[in-house]
N, C-alpha and C positions, 0 to 999 in steps of 0.2 A: 548383480550380474546373474544371468541365467545359469542354471545348474548344468555342469558339463560332465559328460562321461567319455572316457577314452576307450575306444574299441580297438583292441590290439590283436592283429591277425597272427595267430601262433599255431595254426593247425597243420602246416606243411610237414611232409615226411623228411625233407632234407636228404634226398637220395645221395646227392654228391658228397655229403659228409661221411658216408660209408660208416655208419655207427648205429648202435641200438639205442643210443641216447637221443631224446627229443632234440631236434635241431636247435631250438631257442634256448636250450639249457647248456649248450656248450660254453665252456669257460673262456671269458675274454678278460685278461688282466685281473684274474682273481674272482670274477663274478660271472654268473650266467648272463649271456647277452641280453636275455629278456629283462633282467633286472634293471639294466641301464634304461631301456625304453619305458618301463614302468615308472622309474624315478623321474625321468624327464617329463612324462605326462603329468605326474603329480606336481612336479615343480612348475608346470604350466597352468596349474589350477584345476586339474581334473578332480571332481568330487568322488568319482568312482572309476574303477578299472574293470572292464569286462574283457576277459580273455576268450577269444574264439579258438578252441582247441580241437584237436583231432588225433593225429598220430602222436603217441606218447602223452596222451591227455592225463593219465594217472600220474606220470612222472611230474608233469607241470603242477598238478593239484597238490602233490605231496610237498613240493618246494614252497608254494605260495599260500597254501591253505586258505584260511578265511580272509586273507588280506585282499582277495580279488573275487569278482563274480566270474562265472564261467558259462559258456554255451558250447555245445558240441556241433562241429561241422564234419559230418561223415556221410557220404564221401565229400571230398573237396571239389567243388564245381566252379571255382573261380572266386575272385575278390568280391564281386557283386553278390554272389551266393552267400559268402561269409557274412556280409552285412544283412542280408535277408534273414538268415537264421539268428542273427544277434538281436534284431529289433524286439522280439517278444521278451527278451531277458533284461532289457534296459530298465533302470529304476523308474518308478511312476512319476517322479518329479523332474526327470531329465528333459531338458529343452534343447541342448546342443550336444553334438557328438563329434569327437575328433578320431579319425581313423588313421592308425599308424601300423606299419609292418613290424612284427616282433623280432625280425632279424636285422634291424638297423641300430646296433648298439652305440654308434657314434653320435646319434642325434642328441642334442643338448636341451636342457630345460629352458635355457634362454631363448633358443631358436623357436621352440614350440610355444613358449609364452608370447613372444613377439607375433608369432603366426596367429594365435588365438585372438590377441588384442586387435590385430589387423582385421581379422574376420568380423569381430564385434563392431568395430568402428565403421566398417564398410556397410553394415546393415544389409547383407546379401543372404541368399539362401545357401550358398556354398562358397568356399574359398579353397583353391588348390595350392599346395606348397610347391613352388617351382624352383628351378635352378637354371642358370645360364652356363652352357658348356661350349668351349671352343670346338670340341668334337662331340656332337650330340648323337653320333651313330649308335643305333640299337635302342634308343629311348623313345618313348612316346612324346610327340611334339604338341605343344599347347597352341591351339589356333584361336586367335582373338578376333572379335568383330571390330567394326569401325569405331564403336564406342569404347573399345578397350576391354570389354568383358570377354570372358572365355566362352567360345561357342562349342568347342569340342576338343577332344584329345585324340590324335591320330597316331596309331602305332607305326613304327618304322616300315614294316612290310606293306602297310596300306597307304603310306604317304605318297603324294605326288612329288615330282622333282622339285617343285616350288616349295612344298611343305617340308621337304628334307633339308632345306636351307635354314629353317627356323632353328635358332640356338636355344630357345626356351623349352625346357623339358619338364615332364611330370615326375616328381619324386615318389609318388605313391602315398602321400599324406594329404588328408582332407579335413576340413571342418564343414559340418552340415547343420542346418536348422532341422531338427528332428521331424517336425510336422511336415516340412516340404519334401524331404527325401523319402519319408514314408509314403507319400502320395504317388511317387513315380517308381520306386524300386521294385514293387511287385510286378510291374509290366516289363521288366528286363527280359530280353530274349538271347539265347546262346547262338547268335548269328555269326559264328566264326568256325574256323577249322577245328579248333580244340573242343568245341561244344560246351564252352564255359560261359558263365555270366560275369561280365566285366564291370567293375565299379566305374570305369571311365565312361561307360555308356549312360550313367546317371547324369553326367554333365549336359549332354545335348537334350536329354529328356527334361531336365529342369529348364533349360533355355526355351525349349518348345512350349513349356507350360507358362512361359512369361516370367520366369524367375531369373534373378540376376546371379551370375557366377563370376567371381574374379580370381585372380591369382596373386600370390606374393612371392617374389624372388628372394630366396634365402641368401644370406651374406656369404656363407662358406659352403660350397657345393659338396665338400668332402663329407659333410654330416649325414647325407642321405645314403652313404655307402652301405650296401646290403651284403650279407654274408651267406654264401651258398656252398662253399667248400672250405677245406682246411687252409688253403692258400689265402683266401679272403679273410678267414678267421685270424690268421697271423697279421695280415695288414691292418685289420681293425684293432687288434691288440696293440700294435705299434702306435697307431694314432692315439689311443687312449693312454698309453704309457707316457707319450710325449705331453699330452694334456695334463696328466697328473704331475709330471715334473715341472711343467710351467706353473701350475697352481702353487706348488710348494716353493718354487724359487721366488714367485711374487709375494709369498708369505714369509720370506726371510731365510729360506733354506738354501745353502750353497751346494749345488750339484755340479761337480767338476765336468762330467761328460754325460749329458742326458741320453745320448744315443746308446750308451753301454750300461745304463742304470735301469733296473727293472723294479719298479715300485707299484704294488697293486693298489687298486682304487680305494680300498678300505683303510689303508695305512695312514697314521697320523704322526707328523714330525714337527717338533718345535723349532722356532727361529734360531738362527746362529749355529745350527748344526751343519757340519760339512760332510758330504758324502762323496767318496772317491769312486772311480770307475769299477765296473764289473761287480756291482753290489746287487743282491736280490733281497727284497723285503716284501714279505707276504702277509696276507690275512689280517688279523686284528692287532697287528703290531702297533705299539705306541712308543715313539722315541722322544725323549725330553729335549729341552732347550740346551744348546751349546755342546752337543755331543760331537764326537768324531767317529765316523763309520768308515774305516779304511777299506781299501780295495779287496775284493774277493770275499767279503762278508756275506753270509746267508742267514737271514733272520726270518723266523716264522712264528706268528701268534705270540710274540714276546713283548715285554715291557723293558725299556732301557731308560734308566734314570738320568736326569739332567747332568751334564758335564762328564758323562762317561765316554771312554775311548775303547773302540773295538778294532782289532787288527786281525784280518784273516780268520775270523771267528764264525762258528756256527751256533746259532741259538734257536732252540725249538721248544716253544711253550715254557720259556724261562723268564725270570724277572731279575733285574738288577736294580740296586739302589743308586744313589747319586755318586758321581765321581769314582765310578769303578773303572778298573783298567783290565781289559780282557784280551788275551792273545799275545802273540800270534799262535794260530793253530790250536785254539781252545774250542771245546765242544760242551755247551750247556744244554743238557737234555731236559725233557719234561719234568716239572716239579722242582726245578732248581730255583732257589730264591737267595739272591745276594743282598746283604745290607749295604749301607753306604761305605765308600772308600775301601772296597775289597779288591784285591789283586788276584787274578786268575791268569797264570802265565802260559808259556808254550807247552803244547802237547799235554794239556790237562783236560780230563773229562769229568764232569760233575753231573750226577743224576739224582733227582728227588732228594735234594739236600738243602739245608739252610746254612748259610755261611754268615757269621756275625760281623759287625762293623769293624773295619780296620784289619781283618784277617787276610792272610796271604797263602795262596797255593801256587807257588811260583812256577813249577815245571814238572813234567813227566809224572803225573799223579792221577789216580782214579779215586774219586770220592763219591760213594753211592749210599743212599739211605742213611744219611748222617745229619746230625745237628752239631754244628761247629760254633763255638762261642766267639766272643769279641777278642781281637788282637791275638789271634792264634797264628802261629807260623808252622806250616806243614812242609817238611823238607822234601827234596827231590826224590822221586821214586816211591812215594808213599801210596799205599792202596788200602781201602777198606774192603776186607773180605766179607762181603755182605750176603753171599749166596752159597748154600751148601748143596746145591743140586735139587733141592725141594722147596726151600723157603728163603725169603729175604729177611735179614735181621739188621737192627739199627746199631749205629755207632754214635757215641756222645763224646764230644771233646769240649772241656770247660774253658772258660775265659783265660786268656793269657798262657795257654799251654804251648809247649814247644815239642813238635814231633820231628825227630831226627830223620835223616835221609834213609831211604830204602827200608822203611818200616811197613810191616804188615799188621793191620789192626783187624783181628779175627772177631767178627760180630757174632752175638751181641757182646759189646764191650764198652766200658766207660773210662775215659781219661779225665781226671779231676782238674779243678781250677789250678792254674799255675804249675801244673805237673810237667815233667820232661820225660820224653821217651828217647832212649839212646838209639843212635843210628844202627841200622841193621837188625833191629829187634822184631820178633814176631810176638805180638801181645795178644794173649788169650784170656787174661784176667784183668780186673779193674786196676787202674793205677790211681792211688789216692791223691788228694790235693797236695800240692807242694812236693810230691815225691818224685824220685827218679826211677823210671821203669826200665829194666834191662832184661832182655830175653833173647840171649844168643849164646852159642856154645863157646867154651874157652878155647882160645887160639892155641894150636899145637904146630910146631915147626919140625919137619923131618929132614935132618941134615943129609946132604948128598943125594936127595931123592931124584933130582933132575938128571944127574950123571947116570944113575942106575937105570932110569927110564930110557936114556939114549942108548945105553949098552944093550938093553933088552930089544929095542927096535932094530939095532944093527944085527943082532943075532938072528932075528926073525927074517930080515931081508936077505941074509946069506944062505938061508935054507933053500 
């Protein structure tokens, strides 16, 4: 098959986005919208991607680097002008080009692949990707000849009343035989109120040169949805989120309410995992098989081991082993690594710490910059005092240790294997293996203290 280059139009300023960020780099369900278009083009068989850039060109190049080719369109004088400036930058072995808009993130690889195959099987000079709309108002209409080929594309403002009745519209995506389009595109003229060179004018130029142009009607018209402002950005994100949920459900993931579940495109989830409503899962997160992700969980760039259960938990760049039980109201911060069968209970925060197999931090504790061994029990209200205002220090807790409730472990400090720390202790020195560490003042009871206190308060109030 001929070598295909996708020419993606990504030069627009995107004024309606009201942003300093290049329009095509705005985030849609976790990724720049342009990334979806690039992936779809590659999925359709494009050997090379040529980005036509303009406003925000440096930003675009910084994101995609050497993965794409680039050409500059400055100023932007229309879609026809964009292809004109792109032609000299096409690879020498390119035979076909697919022109796509960079602000159409909903377009799928399957649709573009079918489109390209249709074009190749048709053996024509160009194919237009079309859609049929019940209400085509505002879109360019595709005018076909008696033989069914496309004669021209007429914009809404230029259409006759009869042409306005046409339901078949232009989506803005095209496949061209490079040799044929190169022969006519140089002759484009800006014969319109905007003074721009329209790519649609290539169609009648090809027809006039005796070349055949046809159109393929796409199955799902929502896929050519273009993003021009923040409202449309949110609409596109909604479509992509639902597509992601559908993919996961067909792969064996149970999503109780897809409408209230926010899973970014890059997330991976194993089968037999159940996801409850109001869950947000972002970035490079990987969730294993058979997990339970309860409502209101927020997970970013984390790994959740198979069989684990999360309830109202926040994970950020954290990692859990298999069969961990986390939450409710637990917060695993960056650098947290849990081994298998670890319990992290309610109102527990763990940061940059390793927790060994079978250990438990059941509730109301802060563990930071610590290495905790296997089968350790950390009592309620325990904290590692890891920061002195200038530096962070480590805490080590050996296998099988028991840390009593309301304990302060003042780092750097080490608790040995099978050691016990008495409740209410503030530990500043190492506790040896098998030892009991106690660090609290001796209790003293002052008899009659409360009565004396009330008498004093009464005297003060009578003054």
